[in-house]
N, C-alpha and C positions, 0 to 999 in steps of 0.2 A: 657595096664594102661592107664585110662582116663586123657585126656590133664585138665589141671586146668586152666582157664579162667585167662586173666591177671587182676590184679587189673584196679578197674574203674577209676582210677586219671590217670594210664599210657594212658588211650583210647586218642584218637582225641578229640572226642567230648565232654568228661571232661575236657580236656586243654581249651579247648574252653570257655565253662561254667565258667572255674575259672578265664580266663583273664576276662570275662564279669562280673564276680563278684567283681573282684578288681576294675575294672575301675568305677563300681557303687558305690562302699564303697569310694573310692576316691573322684568321686561326690558328695555324701551325706557327707561326711567329708569335704568338702569344701562347700557345701553350710551352712552346721552347724557353721562354722567357720565364713562365712558373716553375718549369722542371729545373734548370739553373738557378733560381732562386734558390728550390727547395734544396739542390744539392750543393749550394756555396754559402747554406746558412751557418753551418757550425764556423766558416773560415769567416763571414760577415758579420758573427757574434765575437769572436775573439778579436778581431780588428777593431771592435767599436769599444771592446773593454780596455783594449790599450792604448786608443787612443781617451779613455776616459781616466786611466792609470794616468799616464803622460801629462795631462791635466792637473791631475791631483797632487803629482811631486813639482809642477811647475809652480802650482799653489803655495804648496809647502816649502820650498826654496823662496818663494818672493815672500813670504812670511817669517822666515829664519832671521832673526838679525846677523848684521855683519860679524859682528865679534863672535857669534858661535857656530859661522857656516866652514870654519876650519876643522873645528872637533867633529863638525857631521860629515865632511868628508872623508876622515880619517877612521869614524867608525864606518863607514859603506866599505872602504876600501877593504879595512879588517874583515868584512864579513865577506866580501867576494872572494878575498884570498883564503878564509877557511875553508869556503864551499869548494874552490879551486882545488885545493889540496885533499877534499874528502874524497872517499873511495865513491863512484856513481855520483859525485856531488854536482856538476855541471848538468847531468841529465838530469837528476832530482828537482834542479833551480828551476831548469827550463819546463817541468811538468807542474812547479808550483805558479810559475808567473801564467802559463797558457791555463790554470786552472782557475786561478784568480783573474785572467780577463776575462775568460768565460761566464764567471759570476758575475760579474762588474758589465759584462756587455749585454745580458741577457734583456728581454723586455719586461719592463716595469711595470707596463698597466694593467691594473688591476679589474681583475674581469667585472663585467657589469653583472649585477646580479639581475636574474630572471625572474620577472612577477614581482608582486609588493612584498613587502617584507612585515612582520608582525604587526605592528602599530595600522600599517595599510589596510591588512587584513581585518582587523579588527572595526576600522571603519566601513570596511565593504561589507561586514555581517553584520554591523548596526542598522546599515540603510538598508538591505534585505529584510531584515527583521521587523522593521519600519514598514516594507512595503507589503507585507504578508496577507495583513486586513483588507487591503484594496485590492491586490491581485490573486486572489484565491478565492474558490469556491465550496463549499461542503458537498456537491455533485461532483467535482471533478474527481475523476478517479486515479487519475496520474499529476496532483497539483506541481505546477511548477515553484509557486513558492509555497510554503509548509513553515511552520515553526521548528529552526535544526533543522532545514532543509540544506540544500548544498547552491550555495551560491555562486558557484563558479558558472554553472548551466543559465543564469540569469543575467550576469555581468560578463557580456562577452568580450569587453575592451575596458580599461581603466587607465587614468593617469593620473598623476599627482603633483603639486606644485611642489617648491622648495620647503615651506612650510607644514607641508605632509597632508594638506588637503586634498581634495579632489577638484580636479582640472577638468576633467574629462570622463564621460560613462558614457558606455552605450547597453542599454536594458531592453533586454526580451519581455514578452508581458503574454497573459494567456488571450487568446482569439476573443472571449466573451467579455472582455474587458470594454466600456462604450466609451472609448475612445474618439467619438464623436460628437459626443455631449461637454461643453465649455465645461460644466460645473465639475466634471469627474476628471477635465483635466487639470484644471484649478486646483482640484485636492492635491494631485499628486506633484504640481509644480509649488506649491506653497509647501508640503512636507520635504520634497528634496530641498529645497532653499535653505531650510530649517534644520536639516541634518547633515548636508554638504558642508554649512558653512554661512554664516549671514555677512553682510557687509558688501557681499559682491554681485554683481550681474550675471544671471545663466540665461544660455538661448537652449530654448527648448526644440528640438525639431521631432515632429510626431509623424512615424510611418505608419500610416495606417494600413495600407497592403500589405505589408510584413510585419507588423506586430512587433513594431523598434521603437525606441525613444532614444535619442541622442540630446545628453546633457553635456554643454559646453559653457566653461569660463569666459566669459568675454574682456579684454583686457580694455582697461581706460580709454576715454576717447581723449585726445590731447586738447588742454584747455589753455594753452599757452599759444596758438598761432594766431600771431596779429593781423589787422585788417591790411590790405595791401590789394595789389592789381591781381585780380585773375585772368587767368588765360582762357576767356569764353568769348563765345560769339554773341553777336547782336541779338537780343531777347533772350538770351541767357543768364539766369540770377542764381548765384550760389546761397543757398540758404543755411550751409554749414557743411560738417564733417560727420561722416559715418565710417562703419565697419569696412573693411576691405573685400569680404565674403559677401555684402549686398549690393555692391555696384558693380559695374563692368569699365570703369572710367577713373582715371585718376588725374590731379591737376600738379603740376610743380609747383612747389610754394617755398618761398622764403621764411627758412625755421633758424632763425638766429644768423649765424654765419655759414650755413650749412644750406643744400636745396635737398628738400625730401616732396616723393611724390605720396597724396594724401586722397583718398577717393571723397569726391563731393558729393552733396544733396543737390544738384540741379532742377532750377525751377524756370520752364518755357512761359513766356508770355509772348503776347502780340495777337496777330489774328486767326493764327494756325493753333492757338494753344488751347487744349481740352481743359486746362484749369487756371482761366486767365486771371483769378481774385484768390486772395488768401486773406485767413483770420488766424489769428496768433494769440493764444490764451495761455496765461500761466498766474502764479503767486508776484506779489509784489517781490520786487528784488529780484526777480526770477530770470530777466533781462530780454523783455518783450520790446523794452525803449533801446535796447544794443541790437538788436533785430533788426528794427525799424531803420536807425543811424548805419547800420552795414546794408541794407537794401538801397537807402538813398544814397550813398556813396558810388554804387555800383549803378544804380540808373542816371545818376549824370554825367555819364560818361556817353550815352546815347540820347538821351532826353531829358524833360522838363519835369520839376518835383513842386508839389502843392504839400504843405505840411499841417495839421491841424491838431496841436497838440491840447489833448482836454486836461492831462494832469498839472499842467501850468508851472512844473520846475524847472523849465529851461533846458531840457535834454537837449534840443535842437539847437540852441542858440550858434552852434557854430556855424549853422547852415543858411545864417540870417543875411540877406544882401549877397549870396553866391551866384555866378553864373548859373544859370538853370534852375535857380530856387526860386519860383512866384512869389511864394509868401510861405512866413510861417507864422500861423496865428492861433494865438494862446485864449484869446477872449471869446464870448459865445458872439457878440455882433459881428466881429470879424472872421468867424468860423463861418456862420450863416451866410454873408456875403461871397467869401470863397468857396463853398459848395455850390450855391444858386451859379455862382459863375462855371464851375467845372460842368453842372449841368448843360449850362446854355452852350459850353464849347463842344462837349459831347453832341449835342444837336447840332452844330454846326459843322462838326467834322461828318456825321454821316449825309448831311447835305451836301457837302462838297465832295465827298466821295460819292455818293448815289448819281450825282451829276456829272462826274469824270467818267463814270463808266457807262452812263448812257450814251455819252460822246464817244468812247472809244480810246479815251485819254487814260493816262496813269493818276494816280489820286496825288492832288496838291502835295506838295514838299511838308507845309504845316500840319496836315492831315496824317504823314507818315510819322512824324517825329512822336516818339512813344511820351506821354503825360501820365504819371505816377501820383496818386492820390493817396498820401499816408495818413490817416486818421489813428492817434494814439489816445483809448481809454475816453470813447463817446459816452460811455453812462453818465461822465460828468456833464456834459452840456445837456445832456437828456435830463439831467436832477434839475440844472438852472434854468431849462427852457421851460419845464414844467411850473416851477416857482414865478418865473415871469411872465409868463402865460403866452411864450412864445414858442415856434414852431422846434421840431427835435430836427437838428443838422442830420439825425441818419435816414429821413424822409427824403432828404436832397441826394441820398447814393441811387436811388431806384434806377436812375437813369443810367449813370455810369456804371452800375453793377450790371443791369441789364444787355446794355448795349456796347459794353467799352470795347469787348474783343473788338466788333468792327470797327471802331472809332481807336483803336491803338490807345486805349485810356484803361490802366490797371490799380485797381484799388486793394489797399493793404489794411486792415483792421486787426488793431492791437487792444487786447481789454483784459483786466483780471478777471479771474475765476468768480469773486464775489459780485461782479458786476455784469456777469456773461447774461442774466435772464432779461438785463434792458436792451439786450442786440434786437434790432428790430427784424422782422421774417425776411427781407428781404438779402439782409447781411448772412443769413443763416442758410440762405436756398442757393446761393452764388458766389459763395466762397467754398471752391470744393479742395481749396489747398489746404491746409490745415497744418497747424504746428503746435504743439503743448508744451512748455517750458517748465522748469521746476518740479518740486516734488508734487506728485500726483499718483492717485493709486490708479489700479487696472481698469476699474469700473469707470471712473474720470476718464481715463484717457480713451476709453472706449466709446463713453459718449460722445466725446468732441472729434474722435477721428471717426468713427463708423468702425472702426476693428480692432479687436484687441493687443496689445503688442507682444512680442515674441519673446519678449525677457521680463526678468523682474524688474520693477521700478526698485529705486535706492531710496533710503528715508529723508536721507543728505545729499545732494547734487550740486557741483556748481553752478555757478550763473551761467546761462546760456544753453545749460544742458537738457534736453528732453527729447522728444518724437517727433517726427514728419510724416505726411502720408500726404501725395500727389494725387486728387481725384481716387479712383479703385486702386491705386495700385499697393503696394504693400509696405507697411511701419518700418519706417526706419529710424534707428536710432539717430539722434543729432545734437551736435556741438557746434554754435555759433560761433563763427571767429569774434576775437576779441576788437570790440570796436569803442570803446570808452568815450566818456564826452571828456575832448580837450580841457574843457574849462574849468574840470572837476579838479578840488586841490589833492582829492585821494589819486588820480591818475598819474601811473608811472610817466617819468621822460620819454621811455621807448614807444609805449603806448603812446603818448602825447603827439609825440613826433611821427610815428606810422600815419593818426587819422589826420593831422594838419598836412600830410604830404599831399594825401589823397582829395584835399577840399579843392575846387575849383577857384579860380582869384576872384576877390570881390568885382561885382560890379557898380554897384553904388556906395557912399559914405553914407551907411546907415546910421550912425551917430548924428548926422548931421540934418536930418530928415524927421521932423515930429509928425508921429503918425495919430491920426483919429479913428478911432474905431468905431467911431457911427458911420465912416463911409467904406464903401469895400474896397479893401488892399490891392486886388487884382483885378483889371478890366479886363474884356474881350479884346477892345484897342489894343492895348498893352501887349497883351500875349502875341496878338497875329503881327504885331510889330517885332517882337523879341521872336518870332520864329521865321519869321520869314525871311 
């Protein structure tokens, strides 16, 4: 039996022809619609004008008092009668009405001015003249920058905000400018910041290959995002929020009564983390304690938390006695006992995980549960320990810092800039995730993060505002979610309710149990019973 050929419509060539015909039909339809619009444009304009005239007449009739509507109708009827009796009166009336309708129906959109205005040109010329000493050389036969030169060739693109200040600027510079030297870049960035307008944050993108510099004014990061449950996987922690152009991920957040998507700075911890521990530095009142509270609330969803507060101001009293909170220590004896237990617990977990791996079994459940050690202002304990002849609590962090990743132990240290010199070498070496909060200069930020920021720091920043860098990654702008102390009288009712809703229930009546600071608050047996 002969094989029947497939229908032509099913072949590859016929499908390609059909798609081509459809595309050509759409193009013809679009061209016909544009042509019809051009032809009927006068009629559309007159119709629009007639509609506007009718609307104006209705508004005038509605605004006229009732006692004056009769004389108005008599006046209109008289005008119509006179026009009807005049030679060529109806024709002239129709022409007048059509002209009036065409005038009122015209497109009233003002033409957008092309290019900058006089004041903006003056700003660009001032910027150009300020850059001449840095981007010019006497040996250049055809200098791009010269006094009284053409700024249009140097500035390829420019945008201005509503106040008339520069919002975006694309700059060309000569190839002999040493753009690979940080000092040369810093001079140009400082000059542009001063001339373009202080009090704003600028992002500088250097294209060394194309000899171009792009200056962009960054919008302020949102400071009113309250603490809430973030949509993250186990082992992911949100440090704060950054610019949309810096990360490729967004989180759905509750912003008042609305839902918005905000780009986060996500820190990954656990066995596969390359930055298992974090160090946060800042000025007093910059928000380092707020950052630790935010991390504690997120860590309590999947693990246990041990808090050692060197400040002793009660910033973490709301966490005392909660499920998953092993201890909140504010005194030196309790801090030493808790950190000593943390060292022993890290060693116990390592041994248990090693034994289970040798036997071919999965690690025990109590070894897989994350353990967070939050240490706030250890320099205070270092001073007290030196005065009393005791051991510095930071020395007890060597084992959790060195072996914490394998044992699911995460260490977070927060300190002020004035106490950064008292940090031990183990803390400096093993905390590869860094955060700088508050007012800090570029050199100070670079000393902590290991890389300079790509934005200009401000002289006054809100609490929780700073920079973050995870390992050898890029430096991100950071705004910590608003997580104040709910027991503080200055906390608003909305923020207090947001934090209290995230707190786990209390496991014990803390007020009914006396505390003996000479004895360890946490024991290994208690933690084993808690995590099992």
